[in-house]
PyMOL commands that place a pseudoatom at each C-alpha (Angstrom):
pseudoatom trace, name=CA, resn=UNK, resi=1, chain=A, elem=C, hetatm=0, pos=[116.274, 132.527, 235.277]
pseudoatom trace, name=CA, resn=UNK, resi=2, chain=A, elem=C, hetatm=0, pos=[118.647, 130.865, 237.734]
pseudoatom trace, name=CA, resn=UNK, resi=3, chain=A, elem=C, hetatm=0, pos=[120.544, 127.605, 237.605]
pseudoatom trace, name=CA, resn=UNK, resi=4, chain=A, elem=C, hetatm=0, pos=[120.254, 125.951, 241.019]
pseudoatom trace, name=CA, resn=UNK, resi=5, chain=A, elem=C, hetatm=0, pos=[123.748, 124.504, 240.516]
pseudoatom trace, name=CA, resn=UNK, resi=6, chain=A, elem=C, hetatm=0, pos=[125.093, 128.060, 240.861]
pseudoatom trace, name=CA, resn=UNK, resi=7, chain=A, elem=C, hetatm=0, pos=[123.349, 128.661, 244.217]
pseudoatom trace, name=CA, resn=UNK, resi=8, chain=A, elem=C, hetatm=0, pos=[125.250, 128.051, 247.462]
pseudoatom trace, name=CA, resn=UNK, resi=9, chain=A, elem=C, hetatm=0, pos=[122.758, 127.706, 250.331]
pseudoatom trace, name=CA, resn=UNK, resi=10, chain=A, elem=C, hetatm=0, pos=[123.622, 129.397, 253.603]
pseudoatom trace, name=CA, resn=UNK, resi=11, chain=A, elem=C, hetatm=0, pos=[123.044, 128.119, 257.115]
pseudoatom trace, name=CA, resn=UNK, resi=12, chain=A, elem=C, hetatm=0, pos=[119.558, 129.672, 257.397]
pseudoatom trace, name=CA, resn=UNK, resi=13, chain=A, elem=C, hetatm=0, pos=[118.505, 128.197, 254.044]
pseudoatom trace, name=CA, resn=UNK, resi=14, chain=A, elem=C, hetatm=0, pos=[119.709, 124.743, 255.104]
pseudoatom trace, name=CA, resn=UNK, resi=15, chain=A, elem=C, hetatm=0, pos=[117.808, 124.982, 258.392]
pseudoatom trace, name=CA, resn=UNK, resi=16, chain=A, elem=C, hetatm=0, pos=[114.566, 126.116, 256.735]
pseudoatom trace, name=CA, resn=UNK, resi=17, chain=A, elem=C, hetatm=0, pos=[114.947, 123.544, 253.925]
pseudoatom trace, name=CA, resn=UNK, resi=18, chain=A, elem=C, hetatm=0, pos=[115.174, 120.768, 256.507]
pseudoatom trace, name=CA, resn=UNK, resi=19, chain=A, elem=C, hetatm=0, pos=[112.083, 122.145, 258.261]
pseudoatom trace, name=CA, resn=UNK, resi=20, chain=A, elem=C, hetatm=0, pos=[109.905, 122.331, 255.118]
pseudoatom trace, name=CA, resn=UNK, resi=21, chain=A, elem=C, hetatm=0, pos=[111.407, 119.495, 253.072]
pseudoatom trace, name=CA, resn=UNK, resi=22, chain=A, elem=C, hetatm=0, pos=[112.683, 121.549, 250.118]
pseudoatom trace, name=CA, resn=UNK, resi=23, chain=A, elem=C, hetatm=0, pos=[115.926, 121.828, 248.171]
pseudoatom trace, name=CA, resn=UNK, resi=24, chain=A, elem=C, hetatm=0, pos=[118.258, 124.118, 250.196]
pseudoatom trace, name=CA, resn=UNK, resi=25, chain=A, elem=C, hetatm=0, pos=[119.349, 125.873, 246.993]
pseudoatom trace, name=CA, resn=UNK, resi=26, chain=A, elem=C, hetatm=0, pos=[115.758, 126.788, 246.189]
pseudoatom trace, name=CA, resn=UNK, resi=27, chain=A, elem=C, hetatm=0, pos=[115.193, 127.937, 249.763]
pseudoatom trace, name=CA, resn=UNK, resi=28, chain=A, elem=C, hetatm=0, pos=[118.287, 130.161, 249.488]
pseudoatom trace, name=CA, resn=UNK, resi=29, chain=A, elem=C, hetatm=0, pos=[116.762, 131.855, 246.438]
pseudoatom trace, name=CA, resn=UNK, resi=30, chain=A, elem=C, hetatm=0, pos=[113.398, 132.218, 248.186]
pseudoatom trace, name=CA, resn=UNK, resi=31, chain=A, elem=C, hetatm=0, pos=[115.066, 133.864, 251.191]
pseudoatom trace, name=CA, resn=UNK, resi=32, chain=A, elem=C, hetatm=0, pos=[117.124, 136.147, 248.928]
pseudoatom trace, name=CA, resn=UNK, resi=33, chain=A, elem=C, hetatm=0, pos=[114.005, 137.224, 247.037]
pseudoatom trace, name=CA, resn=UNK, resi=34, chain=A, elem=C, hetatm=0, pos=[112.022, 137.902, 250.244]
pseudoatom trace, name=CA, resn=UNK, resi=35, chain=A, elem=C, hetatm=0, pos=[111.662, 140.668, 252.805]
pseudoatom trace, name=CA, resn=UNK, resi=36, chain=A, elem=C, hetatm=0, pos=[110.000, 138.375, 255.305]
pseudoatom trace, name=CA, resn=UNK, resi=37, chain=A, elem=C, hetatm=0, pos=[108.974, 134.748, 255.778]
pseudoatom trace, name=CA, resn=UNK, resi=38, chain=A, elem=C, hetatm=0, pos=[105.354, 134.671, 256.941]
pseudoatom trace, name=CA, resn=UNK, resi=39, chain=A, elem=C, hetatm=0, pos=[104.815, 130.875, 257.114]
pseudoatom trace, name=CA, resn=UNK, resi=40, chain=A, elem=C, hetatm=0, pos=[107.099, 127.885, 256.651]
pseudoatom trace, name=CA, resn=UNK, resi=41, chain=A, elem=C, hetatm=0, pos=[105.236, 124.595, 256.482]
pseudoatom trace, name=CA, resn=UNK, resi=42, chain=A, elem=C, hetatm=0, pos=[104.850, 121.359, 254.501]
pseudoatom trace, name=CA, resn=UNK, resi=43, chain=A, elem=C, hetatm=0, pos=[106.939, 122.164, 251.460]
pseudoatom trace, name=CA, resn=UNK, resi=44, chain=A, elem=C, hetatm=0, pos=[105.925, 125.807, 251.196]
pseudoatom trace, name=CA, resn=UNK, resi=45, chain=A, elem=C, hetatm=0, pos=[107.295, 129.112, 252.259]
pseudoatom trace, name=CA, resn=UNK, resi=46, chain=A, elem=C, hetatm=0, pos=[104.734, 131.912, 252.281]
pseudoatom trace, name=CA, resn=UNK, resi=47, chain=A, elem=C, hetatm=0, pos=[106.738, 135.104, 252.029]
pseudoatom trace, name=CA, resn=UNK, resi=48, chain=A, elem=C, hetatm=0, pos=[106.530, 138.795, 251.351]
pseudoatom trace, name=CA, resn=UNK, resi=49, chain=A, elem=C, hetatm=0, pos=[108.782, 139.301, 248.341]
pseudoatom trace, name=CA, resn=UNK, resi=50, chain=A, elem=C, hetatm=0, pos=[111.223, 142.176, 247.977]
pseudoatom trace, name=CA, resn=UNK, resi=51, chain=A, elem=C, hetatm=0, pos=[108.603, 143.713, 245.656]
pseudoatom trace, name=CA, resn=UNK, resi=52, chain=A, elem=C, hetatm=0, pos=[105.895, 143.437, 248.335]
pseudoatom trace, name=CA, resn=UNK, resi=53, chain=A, elem=C, hetatm=0, pos=[103.865, 140.478, 246.993]
pseudoatom trace, name=CA, resn=UNK, resi=54, chain=A, elem=C, hetatm=0, pos=[102.681, 137.847, 249.460]
pseudoatom trace, name=CA, resn=UNK, resi=55, chain=A, elem=C, hetatm=0, pos=[102.976, 134.478, 247.749]
pseudoatom trace, name=CA, resn=UNK, resi=56, chain=A, elem=C, hetatm=0, pos=[104.343, 130.954, 247.936]
pseudoatom trace, name=CA, resn=UNK, resi=57, chain=A, elem=C, hetatm=0, pos=[108.089, 130.442, 247.473]
pseudoatom trace, name=CA, resn=UNK, resi=58, chain=A, elem=C, hetatm=0, pos=[108.648, 134.089, 246.430]
pseudoatom trace, name=CA, resn=UNK, resi=59, chain=A, elem=C, hetatm=0, pos=[106.922, 133.277, 243.140]
pseudoatom trace, name=CA, resn=UNK, resi=60, chain=A, elem=C, hetatm=0, pos=[109.893, 131.115, 242.081]
pseudoatom trace, name=CA, resn=UNK, resi=61, chain=A, elem=C, hetatm=0, pos=[108.721, 128.535, 239.577]
pseudoatom trace, name=CA, resn=UNK, resi=62, chain=A, elem=C, hetatm=0, pos=[110.275, 125.530, 237.838]
pseudoatom trace, name=CA, resn=UNK, resi=63, chain=A, elem=C, hetatm=0, pos=[107.342, 124.596, 235.589]
pseudoatom trace, name=CA, resn=UNK, resi=64, chain=A, elem=C, hetatm=0, pos=[107.584, 124.764, 231.791]
pseudoatom trace, name=CA, resn=UNK, resi=65, chain=A, elem=C, hetatm=0, pos=[111.377, 125.078, 231.885]
pseudoatom trace, name=CA, resn=UNK, resi=66, chain=A, elem=C, hetatm=0, pos=[113.522, 122.632, 229.901]
pseudoatom trace, name=CA, resn=UNK, resi=67, chain=A, elem=C, hetatm=0, pos=[116.108, 121.899, 232.602]
pseudoatom trace, name=CA, resn=UNK, resi=68, chain=A, elem=C, hetatm=0, pos=[115.093, 120.431, 235.964]
pseudoatom trace, name=CA, resn=UNK, resi=69, chain=A, elem=C, hetatm=0, pos=[117.664, 122.569, 237.809]
pseudoatom trace, name=CA, resn=UNK, resi=70, chain=A, elem=C, hetatm=0, pos=[116.540, 125.866, 236.255]
pseudoatom trace, name=CA, resn=UNK, resi=71, chain=A, elem=C, hetatm=0, pos=[114.028, 128.101, 238.003]
pseudoatom trace, name=CA, resn=UNK, resi=72, chain=A, elem=C, hetatm=0, pos=[112.348, 131.342, 237.021]
pseudoatom trace, name=CA, resn=UNK, resi=73, chain=A, elem=C, hetatm=0, pos=[112.196, 134.270, 239.441]
pseudoatom trace, name=CA, resn=UNK, resi=74, chain=A, elem=C, hetatm=0, pos=[109.690, 137.111, 239.436]
pseudoatom trace, name=CA, resn=UNK, resi=75, chain=A, elem=C, hetatm=0, pos=[110.900, 140.316, 237.764]
pseudoatom trace, name=CA, resn=UNK, resi=76, chain=A, elem=C, hetatm=0, pos=[112.759, 142.661, 240.118]
pseudoatom trace, name=CA, resn=UNK, resi=77, chain=A, elem=C, hetatm=0, pos=[110.317, 145.446, 239.193]
pseudoatom trace, name=CA, resn=UNK, resi=78, chain=A, elem=C, hetatm=0, pos=[107.415, 144.134, 237.103]
pseudoatom trace, name=CA, resn=UNK, resi=79, chain=A, elem=C, hetatm=0, pos=[105.864, 147.622, 236.810]
pseudoatom trace, name=CA, resn=UNK, resi=80, chain=A, elem=C, hetatm=0, pos=[109.103, 148.911, 235.249]
pseudoatom trace, name=CA, resn=UNK, resi=81, chain=A, elem=C, hetatm=0, pos=[109.126, 145.878, 232.945]
pseudoatom trace, name=CA, resn=UNK, resi=82, chain=A, elem=C, hetatm=0, pos=[105.548, 146.648, 231.858]
pseudoatom trace, name=CA, resn=UNK, resi=83, chain=A, elem=C, hetatm=0, pos=[106.522, 150.261, 231.144]
pseudoatom trace, name=CA, resn=UNK, resi=84, chain=A, elem=C, hetatm=0, pos=[109.502, 149.103, 229.025]
pseudoatom trace, name=CA, resn=UNK, resi=85, chain=A, elem=C, hetatm=0, pos=[107.332, 146.646, 227.079]
pseudoatom trace, name=CA, resn=UNK, resi=86, chain=A, elem=C, hetatm=0, pos=[104.698, 149.325, 226.476]
pseudoatom trace, name=CA, resn=UNK, resi=87, chain=A, elem=C, hetatm=0, pos=[107.336, 151.766, 225.307]
pseudoatom trace, name=CA, resn=UNK, resi=88, chain=A, elem=C, hetatm=0, pos=[108.850, 149.139, 222.989]
pseudoatom trace, name=CA, resn=UNK, resi=89, chain=A, elem=C, hetatm=0, pos=[105.475, 148.350, 221.431]
pseudoatom trace, name=CA, resn=UNK, resi=90, chain=A, elem=C, hetatm=0, pos=[104.858, 152.045, 220.854]
pseudoatom trace, name=CA, resn=UNK, resi=91, chain=A, elem=C, hetatm=0, pos=[108.310, 152.532, 219.300]
pseudoatom trace, name=CA, resn=UNK, resi=92, chain=A, elem=C, hetatm=0, pos=[107.841, 149.628, 216.881]
pseudoatom trace, name=CA, resn=UNK, resi=93, chain=A, elem=C, hetatm=0, pos=[104.149, 149.989, 216.014]
pseudoatom trace, name=CA, resn=UNK, resi=94, chain=A, elem=C, hetatm=0, pos=[102.963, 153.430, 217.032]
pseudoatom trace, name=CA, resn=UNK, resi=95, chain=A, elem=C, hetatm=0, pos=[100.316, 151.781, 219.234]
pseudoatom trace, name=CA, resn=UNK, resi=96, chain=A, elem=C, hetatm=0, pos=[100.225, 152.346, 223.013]
pseudoatom trace, name=CA, resn=UNK, resi=97, chain=A, elem=C, hetatm=0, pos=[98.292, 149.442, 224.539]
pseudoatom trace, name=CA, resn=UNK, resi=98, chain=A, elem=C, hetatm=0, pos=[97.949, 148.706, 228.210]
pseudoatom trace, name=CA, resn=UNK, resi=99, chain=A, elem=C, hetatm=0, pos=[100.375, 146.013, 229.376]
pseudoatom trace, name=CA, resn=UNK, resi=100, chain=A, elem=C, hetatm=0, pos=[99.840, 143.562, 232.237]
pseudoatom trace, name=CA, resn=UNK, resi=101, chain=A, elem=C, hetatm=0, pos=[102.521, 141.205, 233.548]
pseudoatom trace, name=CA, resn=UNK, resi=102, chain=A, elem=C, hetatm=0, pos=[100.922, 138.296, 235.384]
pseudoatom trace, name=CA, resn=UNK, resi=103, chain=A, elem=C, hetatm=0, pos=[101.744, 135.288, 237.501]
pseudoatom trace, name=CA, resn=UNK, resi=104, chain=A, elem=C, hetatm=0, pos=[99.736, 132.469, 239.072]
pseudoatom trace, name=CA, resn=UNK, resi=105, chain=A, elem=C, hetatm=0, pos=[98.994, 133.055, 242.754]
pseudoatom trace, name=CA, resn=UNK, resi=106, chain=A, elem=C, hetatm=0, pos=[97.033, 131.081, 245.305]
pseudoatom trace, name=CA, resn=UNK, resi=107, chain=A, elem=C, hetatm=0, pos=[94.289, 132.897, 247.180]
pseudoatom trace, name=CA, resn=UNK, resi=108, chain=A, elem=C, hetatm=0, pos=[93.881, 132.849, 250.956]
pseudoatom trace, name=CA, resn=UNK, resi=109, chain=A, elem=C, hetatm=0, pos=[90.160, 132.097, 250.931]
pseudoatom trace, name=CA, resn=UNK, resi=110, chain=A, elem=C, hetatm=0, pos=[89.948, 129.780, 247.906]
pseudoatom trace, name=CA, resn=UNK, resi=111, chain=A, elem=C, hetatm=0, pos=[91.516, 126.642, 246.465]
pseudoatom trace, name=CA, resn=UNK, resi=112, chain=A, elem=C, hetatm=0, pos=[93.450, 126.737, 243.210]
pseudoatom trace, name=CA, resn=UNK, resi=113, chain=A, elem=C, hetatm=0, pos=[95.525, 129.402, 241.550]
pseudoatom trace, name=CA, resn=UNK, resi=114, chain=A, elem=C, hetatm=0, pos=[94.474, 132.320, 239.400]
pseudoatom trace, name=CA, resn=UNK, resi=115, chain=A, elem=C, hetatm=0, pos=[96.495, 134.730, 237.322]
pseudoatom trace, name=CA, resn=UNK, resi=116, chain=A, elem=C, hetatm=0, pos=[97.020, 138.098, 238.966]
pseudoatom trace, name=CA, resn=UNK, resi=117, chain=A, elem=C, hetatm=0, pos=[98.761, 141.249, 237.816]
pseudoatom trace, name=CA, resn=UNK, resi=118, chain=A, elem=C, hetatm=0, pos=[102.236, 141.710, 239.271]
pseudoatom trace, name=CA, resn=UNK, resi=119, chain=A, elem=C, hetatm=0, pos=[103.066, 144.586, 236.938]
pseudoatom trace, name=CA, resn=UNK, resi=120, chain=A, elem=C, hetatm=0, pos=[101.156, 146.887, 234.625]
pseudoatom trace, name=CA, resn=UNK, resi=121, chain=A, elem=C, hetatm=0, pos=[101.446, 150.050, 232.574]
pseudoatom trace, name=CA, resn=UNK, resi=122, chain=A, elem=C, hetatm=0, pos=[98.669, 151.991, 230.886]
pseudoatom trace, name=CA, resn=UNK, resi=123, chain=A, elem=C, hetatm=0, pos=[96.035, 150.280, 233.017]
pseudoatom trace, name=CA, resn=UNK, resi=124, chain=A, elem=C, hetatm=0, pos=[94.451, 151.687, 236.157]
pseudoatom trace, name=CA, resn=UNK, resi=125, chain=A, elem=C, hetatm=0, pos=[94.888, 148.596, 238.376]
pseudoatom trace, name=CA, resn=UNK, resi=126, chain=A, elem=C, hetatm=0, pos=[91.911, 149.374, 240.627]
pseudoatom trace, name=CA, resn=UNK, resi=127, chain=A, elem=C, hetatm=0, pos=[88.483, 150.766, 239.783]
pseudoatom trace, name=CA, resn=UNK, resi=128, chain=A, elem=C, hetatm=0, pos=[87.043, 152.144, 243.019]
pseudoatom trace, name=CA, resn=UNK, resi=129, chain=A, elem=C, hetatm=0, pos=[83.249, 152.123, 243.016]
pseudoatom trace, name=CA, resn=UNK, resi=130, chain=A, elem=C, hetatm=0, pos=[82.930, 153.330, 246.615]
pseudoatom trace, name=CA, resn=UNK, resi=131, chain=A, elem=C, hetatm=0, pos=[80.257, 156.021, 246.801]
pseudoatom trace, name=CA, resn=UNK, resi=132, chain=A, elem=C, hetatm=0, pos=[78.579, 154.978, 243.535]
pseudoatom trace, name=CA, resn=UNK, resi=133, chain=A, elem=C, hetatm=0, pos=[75.109, 153.513, 243.570]
pseudoatom trace, name=CA, resn=UNK, resi=134, chain=A, elem=C, hetatm=0, pos=[74.255, 149.884, 242.909]
pseudoatom trace, name=CA, resn=UNK, resi=135, chain=A, elem=C, hetatm=0, pos=[71.405, 148.910, 240.544]
pseudoatom trace, name=CA, resn=UNK, resi=136, chain=A, elem=C, hetatm=0, pos=[68.860, 149.686, 243.306]
pseudoatom trace, name=CA, resn=UNK, resi=137, chain=A, elem=C, hetatm=0, pos=[70.272, 153.075, 244.280]
pseudoatom trace, name=CA, resn=UNK, resi=138, chain=A, elem=C, hetatm=0, pos=[72.122, 151.928, 247.435]
pseudoatom trace, name=CA, resn=UNK, resi=139, chain=A, elem=C, hetatm=0, pos=[75.533, 153.475, 247.983]
pseudoatom trace, name=CA, resn=UNK, resi=140, chain=A, elem=C, hetatm=0, pos=[78.442, 151.068, 247.556]
pseudoatom trace, name=CA, resn=UNK, resi=141, chain=A, elem=C, hetatm=0, pos=[80.921, 151.153, 250.419]
pseudoatom trace, name=CA, resn=UNK, resi=142, chain=A, elem=C, hetatm=0, pos=[83.438, 148.384, 249.725]
pseudoatom trace, name=CA, resn=UNK, resi=143, chain=A, elem=C, hetatm=0, pos=[83.484, 147.668, 245.990]
pseudoatom trace, name=CA, resn=UNK, resi=144, chain=A, elem=C, hetatm=0, pos=[86.910, 148.068, 244.453]
pseudoatom trace, name=CA, resn=UNK, resi=145, chain=A, elem=C, hetatm=0, pos=[87.330, 146.148, 241.194]
pseudoatom trace, name=CA, resn=UNK, resi=146, chain=A, elem=C, hetatm=0, pos=[90.805, 144.755, 240.529]
pseudoatom trace, name=CA, resn=UNK, resi=147, chain=A, elem=C, hetatm=0, pos=[90.801, 145.544, 236.789]
pseudoatom trace, name=CA, resn=UNK, resi=148, chain=A, elem=C, hetatm=0, pos=[94.425, 144.504, 236.199]
pseudoatom trace, name=CA, resn=UNK, resi=149, chain=A, elem=C, hetatm=0, pos=[93.802, 141.141, 237.881]
pseudoatom trace, name=CA, resn=UNK, resi=150, chain=A, elem=C, hetatm=0, pos=[90.700, 140.589, 235.729]
pseudoatom trace, name=CA, resn=UNK, resi=151, chain=A, elem=C, hetatm=0, pos=[92.780, 141.225, 232.597]
pseudoatom trace, name=CA, resn=UNK, resi=152, chain=A, elem=C, hetatm=0, pos=[95.473, 138.807, 233.810]
pseudoatom trace, name=CA, resn=UNK, resi=153, chain=A, elem=C, hetatm=0, pos=[92.847, 136.107, 234.391]
pseudoatom trace, name=CA, resn=UNK, resi=154, chain=A, elem=C, hetatm=0, pos=[91.222, 136.627, 230.984]
pseudoatom trace, name=CA, resn=UNK, resi=155, chain=A, elem=C, hetatm=0, pos=[94.603, 136.377, 229.247]
pseudoatom trace, name=CA, resn=UNK, resi=156, chain=A, elem=C, hetatm=0, pos=[95.288, 133.105, 231.049]
pseudoatom trace, name=CA, resn=UNK, resi=157, chain=A, elem=C, hetatm=0, pos=[91.980, 131.639, 229.843]
pseudoatom trace, name=CA, resn=UNK, resi=158, chain=A, elem=C, hetatm=0, pos=[92.891, 132.129, 226.169]
pseudoatom trace, name=CA, resn=UNK, resi=159, chain=A, elem=C, hetatm=0, pos=[96.209, 130.271, 226.306]
pseudoatom trace, name=CA, resn=UNK, resi=160, chain=A, elem=C, hetatm=0, pos=[97.107, 126.898, 227.790]
pseudoatom trace, name=CA, resn=UNK, resi=161, chain=A, elem=C, hetatm=0, pos=[99.524, 126.781, 230.740]
pseudoatom trace, name=CA, resn=UNK, resi=162, chain=A, elem=C, hetatm=0, pos=[101.850, 124.418, 228.887]
pseudoatom trace, name=CA, resn=UNK, resi=163, chain=A, elem=C, hetatm=0, pos=[101.634, 126.117, 225.470]
pseudoatom trace, name=CA, resn=UNK, resi=164, chain=A, elem=C, hetatm=0, pos=[104.850, 128.174, 225.858]
pseudoatom trace, name=CA, resn=UNK, resi=165, chain=A, elem=C, hetatm=0, pos=[102.853, 131.171, 224.604]
pseudoatom trace, name=CA, resn=UNK, resi=166, chain=A, elem=C, hetatm=0, pos=[104.285, 134.105, 226.574]
pseudoatom trace, name=CA, resn=UNK, resi=167, chain=A, elem=C, hetatm=0, pos=[101.389, 136.493, 226.185]
pseudoatom trace, name=CA, resn=UNK, resi=168, chain=A, elem=C, hetatm=0, pos=[97.957, 137.280, 224.827]
pseudoatom trace, name=CA, resn=UNK, resi=169, chain=A, elem=C, hetatm=0, pos=[96.276, 140.228, 223.162]
pseudoatom trace, name=CA, resn=UNK, resi=170, chain=A, elem=C, hetatm=0, pos=[92.902, 141.220, 224.579]
pseudoatom trace, name=CA, resn=UNK, resi=171, chain=A, elem=C, hetatm=0, pos=[90.811, 143.537, 222.438]
pseudoatom trace, name=CA, resn=UNK, resi=172, chain=A, elem=C, hetatm=0, pos=[87.572, 145.380, 223.031]
pseudoatom trace, name=CA, resn=UNK, resi=173, chain=A, elem=C, hetatm=0, pos=[88.585, 146.804, 226.410]
pseudoatom trace, name=CA, resn=UNK, resi=174, chain=A, elem=C, hetatm=0, pos=[90.171, 150.051, 225.290]
pseudoatom trace, name=CA, resn=UNK, resi=175, chain=A, elem=C, hetatm=0, pos=[88.183, 151.934, 227.920]
pseudoatom trace, name=CA, resn=UNK, resi=176, chain=A, elem=C, hetatm=0, pos=[90.547, 150.405, 230.518]
pseudoatom trace, name=CA, resn=UNK, resi=177, chain=A, elem=C, hetatm=0, pos=[93.678, 151.756, 228.800]
pseudoatom trace, name=CA, resn=UNK, resi=178, chain=A, elem=C, hetatm=0, pos=[95.102, 155.057, 230.073]
pseudoatom trace, name=CA, resn=UNK, resi=179, chain=A, elem=C, hetatm=0, pos=[97.302, 157.582, 228.262]
pseudoatom trace, name=CA, resn=UNK, resi=180, chain=A, elem=C, hetatm=0, pos=[99.910, 157.643, 231.007]
pseudoatom trace, name=CA, resn=UNK, resi=181, chain=A, elem=C, hetatm=0, pos=[101.562, 154.542, 232.455]
pseudoatom trace, name=CA, resn=UNK, resi=182, chain=A, elem=C, hetatm=0, pos=[99.701, 154.919, 235.759]
pseudoatom trace, name=CA, resn=UNK, resi=183, chain=A, elem=C, hetatm=0, pos=[100.619, 153.681, 239.230]
pseudoatom trace, name=CA, resn=UNK, resi=184, chain=A, elem=C, hetatm=0, pos=[101.397, 150.076, 238.269]
pseudoatom trace, name=CA, resn=UNK, resi=185, chain=A, elem=C, hetatm=0, pos=[100.248, 146.845, 239.866]
pseudoatom trace, name=CA, resn=UNK, resi=186, chain=A, elem=C, hetatm=0, pos=[101.963, 147.588, 243.162]
pseudoatom trace, name=CA, resn=UNK, resi=187, chain=A, elem=C, hetatm=0, pos=[98.805, 149.558, 243.994]
pseudoatom trace, name=CA, resn=UNK, resi=188, chain=A, elem=C, hetatm=0, pos=[97.018, 146.194, 244.323]
pseudoatom trace, name=CA, resn=UNK, resi=189, chain=A, elem=C, hetatm=0, pos=[99.069, 145.196, 247.361]
pseudoatom trace, name=CA, resn=UNK, resi=190, chain=A, elem=C, hetatm=0, pos=[97.069, 145.157, 250.585]
pseudoatom trace, name=CA, resn=UNK, resi=191, chain=A, elem=C, hetatm=0, pos=[98.798, 147.205, 253.303]
pseudoatom trace, name=CA, resn=UNK, resi=192, chain=A, elem=C, hetatm=0, pos=[100.083, 145.004, 256.125]
pseudoatom trace, name=CA, resn=UNK, resi=193, chain=A, elem=C, hetatm=0, pos=[97.873, 146.760, 258.685]
pseudoatom trace, name=CA, resn=UNK, resi=194, chain=A, elem=C, hetatm=0, pos=[94.774, 145.717, 256.694]
pseudoatom trace, name=CA, resn=UNK, resi=195, chain=A, elem=C, hetatm=0, pos=[95.909, 142.125, 256.161]
pseudoatom trace, name=CA, resn=UNK, resi=196, chain=A, elem=C, hetatm=0, pos=[93.925, 139.808, 258.456]
pseudoatom trace, name=CA, resn=UNK, resi=197, chain=A, elem=C, hetatm=0, pos=[96.292, 136.909, 257.752]
pseudoatom trace, name=CA, resn=UNK, resi=198, chain=A, elem=C, hetatm=0, pos=[99.453, 138.537, 259.124]
for i in range(1, 198): cmd.bond("trace and resi %d" % i, "trace and resi %d" % (i + 1))
show_as sticks, trace
zoom trace
């Protein structure tokens, strides 16, 4: 959480803010949280965050916060956060569930936002079906299921955006939970060389 009153925008932030029509303090945070600005247009900055996610405004959000000058940043390392949460649940209950940390992202080919995994532990984020056969015996060559993203989307469907409910428990999918923490959600990031939009 950051109070915009505590942010002093630099020269670059002021220039970009003027260009896109945004608060220079917010733009300063977006630039600080980003490796690279990919697009700057009509009120939005599409960036690659320091964690490697490509999203609008570095994932910085002001919705559902009580103070108009307070914004919420993405976790510095959402995979590490998921591992800590998983470990805490195990310490207090003896259970070791999979944990997914999610955020709403837009999608390049579709309108609207959907929840996606930005961190996970105990979940294999991708289920690669390449080489398996489809229902007619044909070999699959490009089917990789984003299991962690599916879980994030399901969790979002069972709670309202404005409910202030910070999480959801999904049961019946134990086959997706792994003993070890796994590679985390960073494995969902498309390598820049394979990204047709950059």
